[in-house]
C-alpha positions in Angstrom: -56.9 85.3 34.3 -55.5 82.6 32.0 -53.9 82.5 28.6 -55.1 80.0 26.1 -52.8 78.9 23.2 -50.8 82.1 23.7 -53.5 83.8 21.5 -56.6 84.4 23.6 -56.8 85.8 27.1 -59.7 85.4 29.4 -61.2 87.5 32.2 -63.9 86.5 34.6 -66.9 88.8 34.0 -70.5 89.3 33.0 -72.3 90.5 29.8 -75.1 92.9 29.4 -76.3 95.6 27.0 -77.0 99.3 26.8 -79.0 100.9 24.0 -78.3 97.9 21.7 -74.5 97.7 22.4 -72.9 94.8 24.1 -71.4 95.8 27.5 -69.1 93.7 29.7 -67.9 94.1 33.3 -64.7 92.6 34.7 -62.0 93.1 37.3 -58.4 93.8 36.2 -55.4 93.5 38.6 -53.4 96.7 39.0 -50.3 95.2 37.6 -52.0 94.3 34.3 -53.4 97.8 33.5 -50.4 98.8 31.4 -50.6 95.7 29.2 -54.1 96.4 28.0 -55.2 100.0 28.4 -54.3 102.9 26.2 -55.3 106.5 26.0 -56.1 108.0 22.5 -55.9 111.8 22.6 -58.8 112.3 20.2 -61.2 110.8 22.7 -59.6 112.1 25.9 -58.6 115.2 27.7 -54.9 116.1 28.4 -53.5 114.2 31.3 -53.3 116.3 34.5 -50.1 115.2 36.2 -50.7 116.9 39.6 -54.1 115.0 39.7 -52.4 111.7 38.9 -49.9 112.3 41.8 -52.7 113.2 44.2 -54.5 109.9 43.4 -51.3 107.9 43.6 -50.7 109.4 47.1 -54.3 108.6 48.0 -53.7 104.9 47.0 -50.3 104.6 48.9 -51.8 106.4 52.0 -54.6 103.9 52.0 -52.0 101.1 52.2 -49.8 102.8 54.7 -52.7 103.8 57.0 -54.7 100.7 56.4 -57.9 102.7 55.8 -60.7 102.3 53.3 -59.8 103.6 49.9 -62.0 103.4 46.8 -61.4 103.7 43.1 -64.5 103.7 40.9 -64.7 101.6 37.7 -62.6 102.5 34.6 -64.7 102.7 31.4 -63.1 101.5 28.2 -64.1 100.7 24.6 -63.0 97.7 22.6 -62.9 97.8 18.7 -61.7 94.2 18.5 -63.8 91.1 18.8 -64.9 89.9 22.2 -66.3 86.4 22.8 -68.3 85.7 25.9 -68.5 82.2 27.4 -71.8 81.9 29.1 -71.0 78.6 30.8 -67.7 79.8 32.3 -68.6 83.5 32.6 -65.4 84.6 30.9 -64.7 87.4 28.5 -62.2 86.2 25.8 -60.1 88.5 23.7 -57.0 88.3 21.6 -53.9 88.8 23.7 -52.9 91.9 21.5 -56.3 93.6 22.2 -56.0 97.2 23.4 -58.8 98.9 25.3 -59.3 102.6 24.8 -59.9 104.4 28.1 -62.9 106.8 28.0 -63.2 107.4 31.7 -60.4 106.7 34.3 -57.1 107.6 32.6 -56.0 109.5 35.8 -56.9 106.5 38.0 -55.0 104.2 35.6 -51.9 106.4 35.5 -52.1 106.9 39.3 -52.1 103.1 39.9 -49.1 102.7 37.6 -47.3 105.6 39.4 -48.1 104.1 42.8 -46.6 100.8 41.7 -43.5 102.5 40.2 -43.0 104.6 43.4 -43.0 101.5 45.6 -40.6 99.8 43.2 -38.3 102.8 43.3 -38.5 102.9 47.1 -37.5 99.2 47.2 -34.5 99.7 45.0 -33.3 102.7 47.1 -33.8 101.0 50.5 -30.7 99.7 52.2 -32.5 98.5 55.3 -33.6 94.8 55.0 -36.6 95.1 57.3 -37.7 98.3 55.5 -37.2 96.6 52.1 -39.2 93.5 53.2 -42.0 95.8 54.4 -42.1 97.6 51.1 -42.1 94.4 49.1 -45.2 93.2 51.1 -46.9 96.5 50.2 -46.0 96.1 46.5 -47.4 92.6 46.3 -50.5 93.7 48.0 -50.9 96.7 45.6 -50.1 94.8 42.4 -52.7 92.1 43.2 -55.5 94.6 44.0 -58.2 94.9 41.2 -60.2 97.6 39.7 -63.6 97.2 38.1 -63.7 97.8 34.3 -66.7 98.4 32.2 -66.2 97.5 28.5 -68.3 99.0 25.7 -68.2 97.5 22.2 -69.3 98.5 18.7 -68.6 102.2 19.2 -66.8 104.4 16.7 -64.6 107.4 17.4 -67.6 109.8 17.4 -69.3 107.5 19.8 -66.3 107.4 22.1 -66.2 111.2 22.2 -69.8 111.2 23.2 -69.2 108.6 25.8 -66.4 110.7 27.3 -68.7 113.7 27.3 -71.6 111.9 29.0 -69.4 110.3 31.6 -67.5 113.4 32.6 -69.6 116.4 31.9 -73.1 115.3 32.8 -72.3 113.9 36.2 -73.5 116.2 39.0 -70.7 117.2 41.4 -71.7 117.5 45.1 -71.1 120.8 46.8 -68.2 121.0 49.3 -70.2 120.6 52.5 -71.9 117.4 51.2 -68.6 116.1 49.9 -67.0 116.7 53.3 -70.0 115.1 55.1 -69.4 111.8 53.2 -65.6 112.0 53.3 -63.8 110.1 56.1 -60.4 109.9 54.4 -59.3 113.3 55.8 -58.8 113.4 59.5 -60.1 117.0 59.8 -63.3 116.1 58.0 -63.7 113.2 60.4 -63.1 115.5 63.4 -65.5 118.1 62.1 -68.3 115.6 61.6 -67.7 114.0 65.0 -67.8 117.3 66.8 -70.8 118.5 64.8 -72.7 115.4 65.9 -71.6 115.2 69.5 -70.2 118.5 70.8 -72.7 120.2 73.2 -72.3 123.7 72.0 -72.3 122.8 68.3 -75.4 120.8 68.7 -77.0 123.9 70.3 -75.9 126.2 67.6 -76.4 123.7 64.7 -73.9 123.0 61.9 -75.2 123.1 58.3 -73.9 119.9 56.6 -75.4 120.1 53.1 -75.0 123.8 51.9 -71.9 125.8 51.2 -73.4 129.1 52.4 -75.8 130.3 55.1 -78.2 133.2 54.6 -78.0 136.1 57.0 -81.3 135.2 58.7 -80.3 131.5 59.2 -79.7 130.6 62.8 -77.1 127.9 62.1 -73.6 129.0 63.3 -71.6 127.7 60.3 -71.3 125.2 57.4 -69.4 121.9 57.9 -66.5 123.1 55.7 -66.0 126.2 57.8 -65.9 124.0 61.0 -63.3 121.8 59.3 -61.1 124.8 58.4 -61.6 126.4 61.9 -60.4 123.2 63.6 -57.3 123.1 61.3 -56.5 126.7 62.3 -56.8 125.8 66.0 -54.4 122.8 65.7 -51.9 124.3 63.2 -52.5 128.0 62.9 -53.0 127.7 59.2 -55.5 126.2 56.7 -53.3 123.3 55.9 -51.7 120.7 58.2 -48.3 120.4 56.5 -46.8 118.5 59.4 -49.7 116.1 59.7 -50.2 117.0 63.4 -53.7 115.4 63.3 -53.4 111.8 62.3 -54.7 108.4 63.4 -52.4 108.2 66.4 -53.2 111.7 67.7 -56.8 111.8 66.7 -58.4 110.8 70.1 -56.2 113.3 72.0 -57.0 116.2 69.7 -60.7 115.2 69.6 -61.0 115.4 73.4 -59.1 118.7 73.5 -61.0 120.3 70.7 -64.3 119.2 72.2 -63.3 121.1 75.4 -62.1 124.1 73.5 -65.2 124.4 71.3 -67.5 124.1 74.4 -65.5 126.7 76.3 -65.4 129.1 73.3 -69.2 129.1 72.6 -70.0 129.3 76.3 -68.3 132.7 76.6 -69.3 134.0 73.2 -72.8 135.6 73.0 -75.6 133.0 73.4 -77.0 134.2 70.0 -73.6 134.1 68.3 -75.2 132.9 65.1 -77.2 136.2 64.7 -75.4 137.6 61.7 -77.3 140.8 61.7 -76.0 141.5 65.2 -72.5 140.0 65.3 -69.6 139.3 63.0 -69.1 135.9 64.6 -71.1 133.8 62.1 -68.9 134.4 59.1 -66.2 131.9 57.8 -63.5 134.6 58.1 -64.3 135.4 61.7 -64.5 131.8 62.9 -61.3 130.8 61.2 -59.6 134.0 62.6 -60.8 132.9 66.0 -59.3 129.5 65.3 -56.0 131.0 64.4 -56.0 133.1 67.6 -56.8 130.0 69.7 -53.8 128.2 68.2 -51.6 131.2 69.3 -52.7 131.3 72.9 -53.1 127.5 73.4 -50.2 126.0 71.5 -47.7 128.8 70.8 -47.7 131.0 73.9 -46.5 129.8 77.3 -49.9 130.2 78.9 -50.5 127.8 81.8 -54.1 129.1 82.0 -55.1 128.7 78.4 -58.7 128.2 79.6 -58.6 131.7 81.0 -57.3 133.0 77.7 -60.4 131.5 75.9 -62.7 133.0 78.5 -61.2 136.5 77.7 -63.0 136.2 74.3 -66.2 136.8 76.2 -65.1 140.3 76.9 -64.9 141.3 73.2 -67.6 143.4 71.6 -68.5 141.2 68.7 -71.0 143.6 67.2 -70.7 145.0 63.7 -70.3 148.5 65.0 -67.5 147.6 67.4 -64.3 149.6 67.1 -62.3 146.5 67.8 -62.3 145.6 64.0 -61.4 149.0 62.6 -58.1 149.0 60.7 -58.0 145.2 60.4 -58.8 144.4 56.8 -62.4 145.7 56.5 -64.8 148.5 57.2 -68.3 149.2 58.6 -70.8 149.7 55.7 -73.7 151.9 57.0 -76.0 150.9 54.2 -75.8 147.2 55.3 -75.3 147.9 59.0 -72.5 145.4 58.9 -68.7 145.3 59.2 -67.4 143.7 56.0 -63.9 142.3 55.4 -62.3 142.8 52.0 -61.8 139.0 51.6 -61.7 135.8 53.5 -57.9 135.8 54.0 -58.0 139.5 55.0 -60.8 138.7 57.5 -59.0 135.7 59.0 -55.8 137.7 59.6 -57.7 140.8 60.6 -59.7 139.0 63.3 -56.5 137.3 64.5 -54.6 140.5 64.8 -57.5 142.4 66.3 -58.0 139.8 69.0 -54.3 139.6 69.7 -54.0 143.3 70.2 -57.2 143.8 72.1 -56.6 141.0 74.6 -52.9 141.5 75.3 -53.9 144.6 77.2 -56.0 142.5 79.6 
């Protein structure tokens, strides 16, 4: 980026066209976004501050954990003149030019928040080594770039249409597909690794593209259920607030969970995925089992936790079993199934039922 005569500013980029409108693509450093980008309420939705904070955390976590992080291009419109230098491949605009954001205001605000957060941490740090480390992160962050697509010759009505087309016509992948392609969350990573390599899960088959499984489907569960089940085993809840599973502990937990899952499905009925016969193949039951495993493996003083897992093979998992009565659901004769009143009720019901049934053994 260079300033010419304090009037024009130039960005390296390329020029194209879409439906008769000139279109430009360039890269803007993070620390220059505030100088050029502006949000006009008439062509944008209201800013969602929690979403901005989540993206900012995603950016800073990417730097802290040195993992791959990706921010897609910001789309803007420019009502001022743009000159394109074919020979130098530069986009030249007046230094006072403002680009109207049509898609990416949350990304833009998150980048600014991430920078401001690091600056605040630097100011508040009294430890020289810590401050130097934070300054290195700030320099790295400020010099990162984000791709920007610039549309020209578009009026306010056109900008509103552009916002609509970019935000409302894009297809959103379902949860299982999203998890299958997401490696930023350690639980997603663990679920995918075990789904591909664990002996019992390979036998029972994990559905990685759908969010639900029909009753007559012989797959044991969807990927998102496996992810949540693993979180319950490790933490006893559906969220890991203490970050027990992280890059440092990943291999240890992977090996332990691989053993636990193999032991579990070795003692459960061989046809555990038969939903007409057993309650096992439901999200609530599997997560409830996960919560119970957390109790006997990590919370109780059980030296023989393998023996505790094997006890699950003594449970009558059929829909007609009296084990589940009084634990958040009921047997529906018309369906020949035991049905929980909700997922949370089912998780806690299975957990309590197993705890009470097996403490007698």
